[in-house]
C-alpha positions as CSV (number, residue, x, y, z in Angstrom):
1,X,7.7,-8.3,22.2
2,X,9.2,-8.6,25.6
3,X,12.2,-10.9,26.2
4,X,10.2,-13.1,28.6
5,X,7.7,-13.8,25.8
6,X,10.4,-14.5,23.3
7,X,12.1,-16.9,25.6
8,X,9.2,-19.4,25.5
9,X,10.5,-21.0,22.3
10,X,14.2,-20.4,22.6
11,X,16.2,-23.3,21.3
12,X,13.3,-25.2,19.6
13,X,14.0,-23.8,16.2
14,X,17.3,-25.6,16.3
15,X,15.4,-28.9,16.4
16,X,13.5,-27.9,13.2
17,X,10.9,-25.1,12.7
18,X,8.2,-27.6,11.6
19,X,7.7,-29.4,14.9
20,X,5.0,-31.9,13.9
21,X,2.6,-33.0,16.6
22,X,2.8,-36.5,18.0
23,X,-0.3,-38.0,19.5
24,X,-2.7,-36.3,21.9
25,X,-2.0,-32.7,22.8
26,X,1.5,-31.6,22.0
27,X,2.6,-28.8,24.5
28,X,4.9,-26.0,23.6
29,X,8.1,-26.1,25.8
30,X,8.1,-23.3,28.3
31,X,11.4,-21.7,29.4
32,X,10.1,-21.2,33.0
33,X,7.0,-22.1,34.9
34,X,4.2,-19.5,35.2
35,X,1.0,-19.2,37.0
36,X,-1.9,-20.0,34.7
37,X,-5.3,-18.8,35.6
38,X,-7.9,-21.5,36.2
39,X,-9.5,-22.4,32.9
40,X,-6.8,-20.5,30.9
41,X,-5.3,-23.6,29.2
42,X,-5.9,-23.4,25.5
43,X,-5.9,-26.1,22.8
44,X,-6.0,-25.6,19.0
45,X,-7.2,-28.3,16.6
46,X,-6.9,-27.8,12.8
47,X,-10.1,-28.9,11.0
48,X,-8.6,-28.6,7.6
49,X,-8.6,-25.7,5.1
50,X,-9.0,-22.6,7.2
51,X,-11.0,-24.3,10.0
52,X,-9.9,-24.5,13.7
53,X,-11.3,-25.4,17.0
54,X,-10.2,-23.5,20.1
55,X,-10.9,-25.4,23.4
56,X,-10.5,-24.2,26.9
57,X,-12.1,-25.0,30.3
58,X,-14.3,-27.7,28.6
59,X,-15.6,-25.1,26.1
60,X,-15.3,-24.9,22.3
61,X,-15.1,-22.0,19.8
62,X,-15.0,-22.8,16.1
63,X,-13.5,-20.8,13.2
64,X,-14.5,-21.4,9.6
65,X,-15.5,-25.0,10.2
66,X,-15.6,-26.4,6.6
67,X,-15.5,-30.2,6.7
68,X,-17.2,-31.4,3.5
69,X,-14.1,-31.0,1.3
70,X,-16.2,-31.2,-1.8
71,X,-14.9,-31.0,-5.4
72,X,-14.1,-27.5,-6.5
73,X,-11.8,-27.6,-9.5
74,X,-12.3,-27.4,-13.2
75,X,-10.3,-29.5,-15.7
76,X,-7.4,-27.1,-15.4
77,X,-7.3,-27.3,-11.6
78,X,-8.8,-23.8,-11.0
79,X,-11.8,-22.9,-8.9
80,X,-15.0,-23.5,-10.8
81,X,-17.9,-21.4,-9.4
82,X,-20.4,-23.4,-11.5
83,X,-19.8,-26.6,-9.6
84,X,-22.7,-27.7,-7.4
85,X,-22.5,-27.6,-3.6
86,X,-22.1,-31.2,-2.5
87,X,-22.1,-31.1,1.3
88,X,-20.8,-34.2,3.0
89,X,-23.0,-34.3,6.1
90,X,-21.6,-37.6,7.2
91,X,-18.1,-36.1,7.4
92,X,-19.4,-33.1,9.2
93,X,-21.3,-35.2,11.7
94,X,-18.3,-37.5,12.3
95,X,-16.1,-34.6,13.2
96,X,-18.8,-32.9,15.3
97,X,-19.4,-36.1,17.3
98,X,-15.9,-37.7,17.5
99,X,-13.3,-35.0,17.2
100,X,-14.5,-31.7,18.8
101,X,-14.0,-30.9,22.5
102,X,-17.8,-30.4,22.8
103,X,-20.7,-28.3,21.5
104,X,-19.3,-24.9,20.5
105,X,-20.6,-21.9,22.2
106,X,-19.4,-19.6,19.4
107,X,-18.7,-20.0,15.6
108,X,-16.6,-17.4,13.9
109,X,-16.9,-17.0,10.1
110,X,-14.3,-15.0,8.2
111,X,-16.4,-14.6,4.9
112,X,-19.1,-16.3,2.8
113,X,-17.1,-18.6,0.5
114,X,-18.0,-22.2,0.4
115,X,-14.8,-23.4,2.0
116,X,-15.5,-21.3,5.1
117,X,-19.3,-21.1,5.4
118,X,-20.9,-24.0,3.6
119,X,-21.1,-26.4,6.6
120,X,-22.1,-24.0,9.2
121,X,-25.9,-24.3,8.5
122,X,-25.7,-28.1,9.0
123,X,-23.7,-27.8,12.2
124,X,-26.2,-25.3,13.6
125,X,-29.0,-27.8,12.6
126,X,-27.5,-30.8,14.4
127,X,-30.0,-32.5,16.8
128,X,-27.2,-33.4,19.1
129,X,-26.6,-29.7,19.7
130,X,-30.2,-28.8,20.5
131,X,-30.7,-27.2,23.9
132,X,-27.3,-25.6,23.8
133,X,-26.9,-21.9,22.8
134,X,-24.5,-21.4,19.8
135,X,-23.8,-17.9,18.7
136,X,-22.3,-17.1,15.3
137,X,-20.3,-14.0,14.5
138,X,-20.1,-13.1,10.8
139,X,-20.6,-10.2,8.4
140,X,-24.1,-9.3,7.0
141,X,-23.6,-11.2,3.7
142,X,-22.8,-14.4,5.6
143,X,-25.8,-13.9,7.8
144,X,-28.1,-13.7,4.8
145,X,-26.4,-16.7,3.2
146,X,-26.9,-18.7,6.4
147,X,-30.6,-18.0,6.4
148,X,-30.8,-18.8,2.7
149,X,-29.3,-22.2,3.4
150,X,-31.9,-23.2,5.9
151,X,-30.3,-22.4,9.2
152,X,-33.0,-22.9,11.9
153,X,-34.7,-19.7,13.1
154,X,-33.7,-20.1,16.7
155,X,-30.0,-20.3,15.6
156,X,-30.5,-17.3,13.3
157,X,-31.6,-15.3,16.3
158,X,-28.1,-15.9,17.7
159,X,-26.2,-14.9,14.6
160,X,-24.5,-11.5,15.3
161,X,-23.4,-9.4,12.4
162,X,-20.1,-7.8,13.1
163,X,-17.6,-5.4,11.4
164,X,-14.0,-4.7,11.7
165,X,-13.5,-2.7,14.9
166,X,-15.9,-4.7,17.1
167,X,-14.4,-6.0,20.4
168,X,-16.9,-8.3,22.2
169,X,-16.7,-9.6,25.8
170,X,-17.7,-13.2,26.5
171,X,-17.5,-15.2,29.7
172,X,-13.8,-15.6,30.3
173,X,-12.6,-14.4,26.9
174,X,-13.0,-11.6,24.3
175,X,-13.2,-11.6,20.5
176,X,-11.8,-8.7,18.6
177,X,-12.9,-8.3,14.9
178,X,-10.5,-6.9,12.2
179,X,-11.3,-5.9,8.7
180,X,-9.3,-8.1,6.4
181,X,-8.9,-8.8,2.6
182,X,-9.5,-11.9,0.5
183,X,-6.7,-13.6,-1.4
184,X,-6.0,-12.6,-5.0
185,X,-5.7,-15.0,-7.9
186,X,-2.8,-14.8,-10.3
187,X,-4.9,-12.5,-12.6
188,X,-5.5,-10.2,-9.6
189,X,-9.2,-11.2,-9.4
190,X,-10.9,-12.7,-6.4
191,X,-13.1,-15.8,-6.4
192,X,-16.9,-15.2,-6.1
193,X,-16.8,-11.6,-5.0
194,X,-20.0,-9.7,-4.1
195,X,-22.3,-9.0,-1.2
196,X,-25.9,-9.9,-0.3
197,X,-28.0,-7.1,1.2
198,X,-31.0,-9.4,1.6
199,X,-31.6,-13.1,1.9
200,X,-31.1,-14.6,-1.6
201,X,-32.5,-17.8,-3.2
202,X,-31.0,-21.0,-1.7
203,X,-27.4,-21.3,-2.9
204,X,-26.9,-24.2,-5.3
205,X,-23.3,-23.7,-6.6
206,X,-19.9,-22.8,-5.2
207,X,-20.2,-19.4,-6.7
208,X,-23.5,-18.7,-5.0
209,X,-21.7,-18.4,-1.8
210,X,-20.1,-15.0,-2.3
211,X,-17.4,-13.4,-0.2
212,X,-19.1,-10.4,1.4
213,X,-16.7,-8.7,3.8
214,X,-13.7,-10.6,4.9
215,X,-12.8,-10.5,8.6
216,X,-10.1,-11.8,10.9
217,X,-10.7,-12.5,14.6
218,X,-8.5,-12.4,17.7
219,X,-9.6,-14.6,20.6
220,X,-8.0,-13.6,23.9
221,X,-8.6,-16.0,26.9
222,X,-8.4,-14.3,30.2
223,X,-5.1,-15.3,31.9
224,X,-4.1,-17.2,28.8
225,X,-3.0,-16.8,25.2
226,X,-4.4,-14.6,22.5
227,X,-4.9,-16.2,19.0
228,X,-5.3,-14.3,15.8
229,X,-7.3,-16.3,13.2
230,X,-7.1,-15.4,9.5
231,X,-8.9,-17.3,6.8
232,X,-7.2,-15.9,3.7
233,X,-3.8,-15.1,2.3
234,X,-4.0,-11.3,2.3
235,X,-3.8,-8.6,4.9
236,X,-4.9,-5.0,5.6
237,X,-2.0,-4.5,7.9
238,X,-3.1,-1.1,9.2
239,X,-6.2,-2.8,10.6
240,X,-4.1,-5.0,12.8
241,X,-2.1,-2.3,14.5
242,X,-1.6,-3.1,18.1
243,X,-3.1,-6.6,17.9
244,X,0.0,-8.4,19.2
245,X,-1.3,-12.0,19.4
246,X,0.6,-14.8,21.1
247,X,-0.4,-17.2,18.4
248,X,-1.2,-16.4,14.7
249,X,-3.0,-18.7,12.4
250,X,-2.0,-17.6,8.9
251,X,-3.7,-18.4,5.6
252,X,-1.1,-19.7,3.1
253,X,-3.0,-20.5,-0.1
254,X,-1.8,-18.8,-3.3
255,X,-0.6,-15.2,-2.7
256,X,1.8,-14.4,-5.5
257,X,-0.3,-11.5,-6.6
258,X,-0.3,-9.9,-3.1
259,X,2.6,-7.6,-2.5
260,X,4.9,-8.5,0.4
261,X,2.7,-11.3,1.9
262,X,3.4,-12.7,4.5
263,X,6.1,-10.2,5.5
264,X,3.6,-7.3,5.8
265,X,1.4,-9.5,8.0
266,X,4.3,-10.4,10.3
267,X,5.4,-6.8,10.5
268,X,2.0,-5.8,11.7
269,X,1.8,-8.6,14.3
270,X,4.9,-7.9,16.4
271,X,6.6,-11.4,16.5
272,X,4.1,-13.8,17.9
273,X,5.5,-16.8,19.8
274,X,3.9,-19.3,17.4
275,X,2.8,-19.2,13.8
276,X,0.5,-21.9,12.4
277,X,0.0,-22.0,8.6
278,X,-3.4,-23.1,7.3
279,X,-5.5,-23.2,4.1
280,X,-2.6,-24.9,2.4
281,X,-4.0,-28.5,2.2
282,X,-5.6,-29.9,-0.9
283,X,-9.2,-29.2,0.4
284,X,-10.6,-32.5,-1.0
285,X,-8.7,-35.4,0.6
286,X,-10.9,-36.7,3.4
287,X,-9.9,-35.9,7.0
288,X,-8.4,-38.6,9.1
289,X,-5.3,-40.7,8.6
290,X,-5.6,-40.4,4.8
291,X,-5.9,-36.6,5.0
292,X,-2.5,-36.2,6.5
293,X,-0.8,-37.2,3.3
294,X,-2.8,-34.6,1.4
295,X,-1.3,-31.6,3.2
296,X,1.4,-29.4,1.7
297,X,2.9,-28.3,4.9
298,X,6.6,-28.1,3.8
299,X,6.1,-25.2,1.4
300,X,4.0,-23.2,3.8
301,X,6.3,-23.7,6.7
302,X,9.4,-22.9,4.6
303,X,7.8,-19.6,3.4
304,X,6.8,-18.6,6.9
305,X,10.2,-19.5,8.3
306,X,11.9,-17.4,5.7
307,X,9.6,-14.5,6.5
308,X,10.4,-14.9,10.2
309,X,14.1,-14.8,9.4
310,X,13.7,-11.7,7.3
311,X,12.0,-10.0,10.3
312,X,15.0,-10.9,12.5
313,X,12.9,-13.0,14.8
314,X,14.7,-16.3,14.4
315,X,14.9,-18.0,17.8
316,X,11.9,-16.0,19.1
317,X,9.1,-17.2,16.9
318,X,8.3,-20.8,16.1
319,X,6.6,-22.0,12.9
320,X,4.7,-25.2,13.4
321,X,3.1,-27.5,10.8
322,X,-0.2,-28.6,12.2
323,X,-1.8,-32.0,11.4
324,X,-5.5,-32.5,10.7
325,X,-7.6,-33.0,13.9
326,X,-4.6,-33.3,16.2
327,X,-4.7,-31.2,19.4
328,X,-2.0,-28.6,20.1
329,X,-1.6,-27.1,23.6
330,X,-0.7,-23.5,23.1
331,X,-1.1,-22.4,26.8
332,X,2.5,-21.5,27.3
333,X,2.6,-19.3,24.2
334,X,1.4,-16.4,26.5
335,X,4.5,-16.4,28.7
């Protein structure tokens, strides 16, 4: 990374790596002014779990928008694939109507698990979004699952199956797709593995929403920052060679069985200006004021901060603890 890019966040780590947001859009401090292209301003909003909204020029892009926060654990606290899908459509509609910057023009889905995909069919079915084109990028398994869950036919026509290696141009921004890997549980297995080569029966349980191929996405706004979005706590670092995002959203759920994570991920990324942990909240506490207390930001921030220090990036990369639904202005991360 160039010195000018590193200088954006010089000095802020001294005030604490976990700079929590305070009301409205919290801007990153810039070391010097820069010319920002019209429409290049970029905001990020954490939707809980791995979900995010990217907003710029009055437009919206969603990543893994899971908002139902349904029960998922067995008596021992582990993931139970036999539990029923219990979508909270009221919660989904509330966020869609009251919290988002607008109707999204694009939804990015990292893989088919319930806590990433389950609410996408309802979002795509919302009457309030009718008449607006919404494309969805996902792998083939997720595409089949979306259809099985009743996604309207006109929305399915705008579901684009992608693979690692795709780099797609949209109006004013591009989306690069990277092959990624799912997190591993302590016994080295992965929750609900599998693929769907055809449309299955309608999913009824958490385990019916299988992983498919896990993907990561890098959204690059013309004249503005680039943001890498990961939905899991694992990495195929060779797939990320040359990515060099300004901002990296990093999954920080259990990763003890994954060798060298997150250090291998950071080595591949080339010292982004800003790191944002995600997928470290409790996944069930409702969003809103009560949801803030359900996050476990301190452990995730501490782990990422130590990884930054091991990379020798202290002073050049900031780790920020996001809060549910609060807007973060990351425009100056691209200096």
